[in-house]
N, C-alpha and C positions, 0 to 999 in steps of 0.2 A: 531478439533483443537487438535494437539498431545500434550495434557496438562493434567494435574489431579489438581482436587479442593479438598481441604480439610479444615475442621473446627477443630480447635485446641483449646485447654483448659488448663489453668495452675492451676493444682490441687493444694491444700494447703498441702495436705499429700504426693503426688507422683510427683509433679512437672509437667512439660509440656507433654501433652498426646495428642494423635491424637483421635478424637471422630468420625469424619465421614468423608469419602472421596468418590469421584465419578471420575471414570475414563472411557475413550473411548476405546472401544476394536473394532477394525477395522476388517472387514471380510477378509479372511475367519476365523471364530472363532468356538469354540465348541459350541454344542447344549445348549440353555438357560437352560434346566432342568439341565445339569451337571455343570452350572456355578453357580447356586445358590441353587440347590436342595440338597438333603441328600448326604454327601461325600460317595463315594464309597470305600469299604475296599480295603486297598492296593494302592489307588490312592494318589500319592506323592503330587499333586497339591491340592486335597482336603484336605490332612493333613494341608495345610498352610492357611486354611480358619479360619476367626473369631479369636478366642481365641487363637488357635494352633500357629497363626503367632505371636500374642502377647507374648505367653510363650516363643517361640522360640527366638524372637528379645530380650526379657528382659533377656534371659540368664539362667533361672531358672524356674522350674515347681512352685516352692514355691511362685513366684510373682503372681499367678492367685489369691490367696487369698488376695493380696495386692490391687487389683483392687476394688476401691470403687465406689460408685453410680455415683459421679461426673466424673469418668474416663470412664464411659461405655456409649455408645449409644444404640447399638442392642445386645441383649444377643447372645451367641454363637450358639444357635439353630435357630437363625433367618435366612432365606434364604437370606436376602438383597433385594434390589430393582434393576429391570432391566427395561429399556426403549429402544426400537428399532426404529431407524429413518428408515422409509420405504423407503424414497427415496435413501439412501445411504447404508442401511444394518448395519450402525453402532450401536453397542449396548452400552449403558451408564449404567454402573454397580456401584451400591453404597454399601458399607459396612463400618465396622468401620475402616479397614486397606486395602491397597491395595492387590489386589489378586496376584500380582507378586512379589516373594520375594526380588528381586533385587531392587524394587520400594520402599520397606518398610523402608530401610535405608536413602534412598533420602528424603522421606516424613518426617521421623523421625527427620533428621537433620534440615529440613526446619521448622518444628514445633518447635524445641528447639530453633533456632535462632530467630524465629518471636516473641517468648515470652520471650527472655532473652536480647541478646545483639543487635540484629537488630530492633530497634524501633524508631520511629520519636519523635520528641519534644512533650511533653504532653502525651506520651504512647499510644495515639489513633490516627489512620490514617494510610495512605498507605506508604509504603516503598519497595524498589527494592534492592534485593541482589543476590548473587551466583556466580558461576563459571562454567567452561567447565566441570569439572569433576562430580560434584554434582548437575548440572542443576541451572537453574536461576528461582527466586522466586518474585512474586508480592505478597506482604502480607499487609493485613489490619487488625490492632488490634482495640479492642473496649472492653468496659466494659458492663456487665449486671447486673442489680440491683439485690441484694439478700439480705434480711433483717437479715440473719443469718451468713453473711460472714464478714471477716475483712474489715472494711471500707464500709460495705454495698454493695459491688460490687465485681463481679468476672471477670477475665480477659479471654477474647478470642481472637482468631484470625482466619481469613479465608485466606488460601494461595493458589495461583495458581502457580504450578510447571511446567516448561517447559524446554526443551533444546536449544530452538530457542531464543536467547537473543533479536535479533531484532524485531522478531515477538511479543514477550511479551511486549516490550517497546512501540511497535506501538499500542498494545491494551490497554495501560495504560488508556486513557480516557474512553474507553467502559468498561473495568473492573472495573474501580472506580465508575462509575455511576450506574452500576446495582448491584455492591456489596454493595453499600450504601443503596439501596433499601432493600435488604436482611437484612441488619444489622439493619436498622432503624425499620423494621417490628419486629424483635427480641427484640430490646431495648423497644419499645413502649408497646409490649404484656407483657414483664418482669416488666416493671413500674407499669402496673395496678395490678399485682400480689402483687408487693412489697407494693404499697399504701394500698391495702387491708389486707395484713399482718400486717403492721405498725399500721392500725386503730384498729385491734384486740388486738395486743400486741405490744405496741412501744418498740423496742429493745434499743433504745439510752438510754432512761432514765433507763431501766432494768441493762444495763451494768455499767452505772455510779453509780448505787447503789449497786453493787456487788463486791466482791473481786476478782481481776484479778490475774490469774495464767497462764503462757503460757503452763504449762504441762497439766493442766486440761482444757485450753480454749476450745477444740473441744466438751468435755463432757458438758460443761456448756451450749452448744447450742443443748442439747438433742441428740447428737451423729450426728447431722446434719452439720459437718464440710465440707462434700462434698456432694452437692446436684445436682441432674441431670438437665441439661437444660430443659428437658420435665417439671420437677417440678418447675423450675423457671418460665417457660412461661405458665404453665398449657395448653399447646396445645397437645391434644391427637394424632395428625397425624403430629408432628413436623418433623420426619425424612423422612417421604413420600413427605412433602412439600419441604424439603431442597433437596431431590433428585430431584424433577422436577426442582427447580431453577438451581441447579449445572448443570444438563443435559442441559437445555435450554442455559445456559452460555456457556458451551462448544460448542455446536451446533452453536449459533449465532455468537460466536467470530470467529469461523472457516470459517464462511460464509462471514465475512466482508472484510478480506483479501485474495488476491489470489497471487500466485506466477506466474511470467511470465517467460517462459524459453527462454533465450537467446543463440543462438548457437555462441558461441565465446564471444570475448570482445565486450562491448557496442559500437555502431557506433556513428558517430557524429550526426545521426538523432535521436538516442535515448538519449543521455547525455541532449540536451536542453530541451526535453520533461520532463525529471525529474525535471528540474529546473523551480520553479513556475513563475519566471519572464517571462517565454515564454509563459505561458498557454494562456494569453488573445490574443496572436498573432496567435493562431492555431485554425484551423476550422475543425470541425468533419466531415470527409469526408463521414462517414456512413448516416448522416443527409441528404445528398444530394439525396439520393435514395428515401427519404421521400417526397420530393418536386415534386408536380404534373406537368405534362407538358413536353415538349421536353428539352433533356439536352444532353450535351456531356458525352460520356462514357469512352473515353480513348484517349490517345495522337494520336493514328492512326485515330480515329474518327474524332478528331479536324482537323487534317492534311488534311483528305478527304474532309471536308466540307469547309475548308478555301482555299484549293489548296496548292501545295506544296511551291510557292513562298511567298505567304502570311504567311503561318505557320513558314517558315524558318526566315522571318523578325520578326514575333512576338516571336518566341523562342530565337532569338538573342537577343533582347531586355530584355528578361527575364533573360537570363544567365548572361548579361552585369551589372544587377542590376538597370536597368532603370525603370521608373514607369509605369506600364501597367494599362491603363483606358478603362474600358468597359462602354458604355452607352446603355441601354436597358430598355424596359418597363417591361422585364421578369427577376425579381431578381433570380428565380431559374436557369435560362439559365446562368447567369453572375457567379452564385456561382459553377456550374458544370464546367464552363470553367476555373475558378480559381483552382478547385480541381486538375483538370488534369495538369494545368500548373505549379502549385506549387510542383508537383513531380519533376520537373527539377531541383529543388533548394534543398540544405540542409535545414533542419527545421529552423536552427538558422538564415538563411537569408530571412525568410518569414515574412513580416508584412502586413496584409491583412485587408481591410475594405470592406467587401462584397457587401453592398449596402448603400449608403450615400445620403442624400438629398442635400449636398453641396460639393464642392471640398475640399480635404484633401491634404496638402503639402506632398511633396515625402519624407521628413525626417520622417513622421509618418507611410507611407505605401508605398509599392512597389506595391501592387495590390489593386486597386480602382474600385469599382462598383458605377455607377450613373445612376439616371433616365435620360431619354432623353432630359428633359428640363432644366437640370443643365448645365449653361455655363462654358466653359473652360477658365480660366484666359489667357491673352495674353503672358505672359512670360512663360506659360506651353506650349501652342500650337507652339510657336517659338523655343523651347528647343529641342535640339538634344537627350536629356536624357529622354525623354517620347514617348510613342506611344499610340494612341487613336484608339480604336475600336468601330465603330458606328453600331449599330445593328438595322436594319429596317424590318418591316413585309412585306413579299410579299402578299399583300391583295389578289391578283387575284387567287392565288395558295392555299390559306389557306384551302378551303373546299375540295380540292382534295388530299391534303397531308396526309400522315400518321402522327397521332398526336405525335408519338416519333421520327419522322424524322426531324432533325433540318435544313437540307440544302434547302427543298422546302418552308419551311415556312419563313425563315429569309434570309436577305441580309446582308453581312458583308463587311464594308468599313474600311480599315486601313490605317492610315495617321501618319506620323512623319516628323519632320524637320531635322532628321539624313540624312546625306549626305555620311556617310561611307558605304563602301561596307559590305554586310551581308553575302556574299557567300563564303568567304575564312576561316572563323573560327567562333568559337573555335573548337579544334579538337574533343571535346566531342560532339557538335551538329553534326559534320560531321559523327562521328560514329553511333550516334543515328539516322540520317536520313537514313542510309544504313539498319539499323535494322528495321525501320519503313516501308520501301519501300518494304521489302522482306516479301511478302505475305505468304511465307512458314512458317514464324514464327508466333506463336499464341501471342495473347495481353499479356498473362502471361510471356511467354518467352521474349518479348520485355522489360516488367517491370523488370524482374530480369537482363536483360543486362543493363538497365539503372541505376539499383541499383549498379551493379558493376563498372559502368563508374563512378558513384558519389563518391563512396568509393575510386577509384583510384585517382580521382582529389583532394579529401579531404586529401588524404595521401600527395599529393604534396603540398597542400596548408599548412599543418603542418610542412613539411620540410622548406618551404619558410617563414614561421612565425618564426620558430626557428632561421633560418639562418640570416634573416634581421632585425626582431623586437628585438629577445632576445640577439643575439650575436652581432648585430650592425654592420654587414658587409658592405662593400662599394658597390657601383654600379657595378663595374667590377667584383667582385667576385659573386655578385647576378646574373649576366648574365651568369656566368659559371654553377651556380646551376640550372638556367632555362634551359640551353642547356642540363644538365645532366638529368633533369626531363622530357625531351622530349617536352618542351613548346615552343621551337623556331622553325624557319622555317616558312612555309606557315601559316598563321593566327597567328603569333606570338603576335602581339598587342592585338588581341582578347583573347588569351590565358593568357596574363598577366593581362588584365582587369577582367577576370573571376577569376583569382587566387587572386587578391587584393580584389574583392568583396566577394568571398567565406571566404577570411580570417575574414571578420566581423561576419561570422556565427559560428565561433569556440566557443565552449562551454566555459563558464566560468571555469569549472571543469579542462579542459585541459590548458587553459592559466595560471591558478593559479598554477597548477602543474609544468608547464615548469619554471614559474618564481621563484618558491620556490626552484626547483632543481638548478637554476642558482646561487640564492644567497647563497644556501648552498655550491656550489662548489667555490664561491669566497671566503667564509670564512674559508674553510677547510685548505688551506696552511697556515694560520696565526695562526691557533689553534695548 
């Protein structure tokens, strides 16, 4: 994760200060010995380490003496902590301040804002702030008990600084959950020390019986106006423990979310996948490979097993939006068939029930898998808007057939009440069959060809939706648009049915965008 984690403290004498920070150094990077070892004379980067960076950022060497015990975590001579991820080679480096000078001002500003103006109600809890120039910050403020502090507590914060706003916001639940564990551990350890000190010398009664003066208040506490976090928790390996916690947090948070490279704008198959309302309609195609037994591997394989005519009829029903029903004793075979058939449609048009013990109506699913003993209702059998594929086992050839070969094992019977010819269109199916029948084209090439055809027709769907649904044009104008889109001529009726069905698969994002743009255009002349 390209971020930095820092522990900050509000010192009573010097204000907000950075105590400890952990950053990830991605390879290639310098040798670890040069990162945390003894500074090399004349090395400009080494001069920025530890106290040197603090002095430079503070603006004066004289401020070195102003650093009190509460403002310091590691001494200037301490080499810091380094952990190396063997898998990625990333080094997690911890010290009091960032190693890169340009990061110091970013962390310094995050520290000041987290302990002054950017706080949540109650002053304890998480908050998000930042901008593009100075980075974005997830901050969690909290109190640590101290028997010698004003109000018997000191104010701290843990900040996570990153330049990626979306990534940081998406990581909010994860960061909050694990930072709370770290904070609760610090608070519980400090509370035990606080209770012990109060038992020995109760400070509340002592202060009530003494004369209070703001000028001498620090001296009244035996010079302990600023105590280190190590003193408050009595944890001998506190900073090493925080280094481990912060390093794990950066590594684990980076492994949670991954970016997916999209070559160009998101397609209509990508947008519905993003919308959670479509998740329960999707079938993970990768799981079909885990199902034992024979199965269909591609559209070409399905066409070879069924035969060109039956495949044409089945694909036609799929593209028209009719309900496709498979009855078989092998759920894996049905799921593999649906996986290859669903590639004919945009993701938004797919509503699948892979295998059901009872019939499901067409409005619930356009792909339905059933066992062989499930009856088909009469209104479905007589409907032209459905097609049934019955799968029977060729018992006499099972022993001789290859276990991965579908054809010799099963017999497929396709039936439908549809009387319309399926050999004219749609145009997309005609072009796809040309590609499938060309044995010189590999399966991958055919898949890319189908992808291009789907995108071509989805663009036509978008134009038709904008023209007919959004603009509200008449039938005559719509017919002209269909001619312009190349949807008229042979197979025109099938092309129109395909366009109307695919229109239902348009993503909500696209429809909302069009409707918003139209409303904005309607208001603009009157404004």
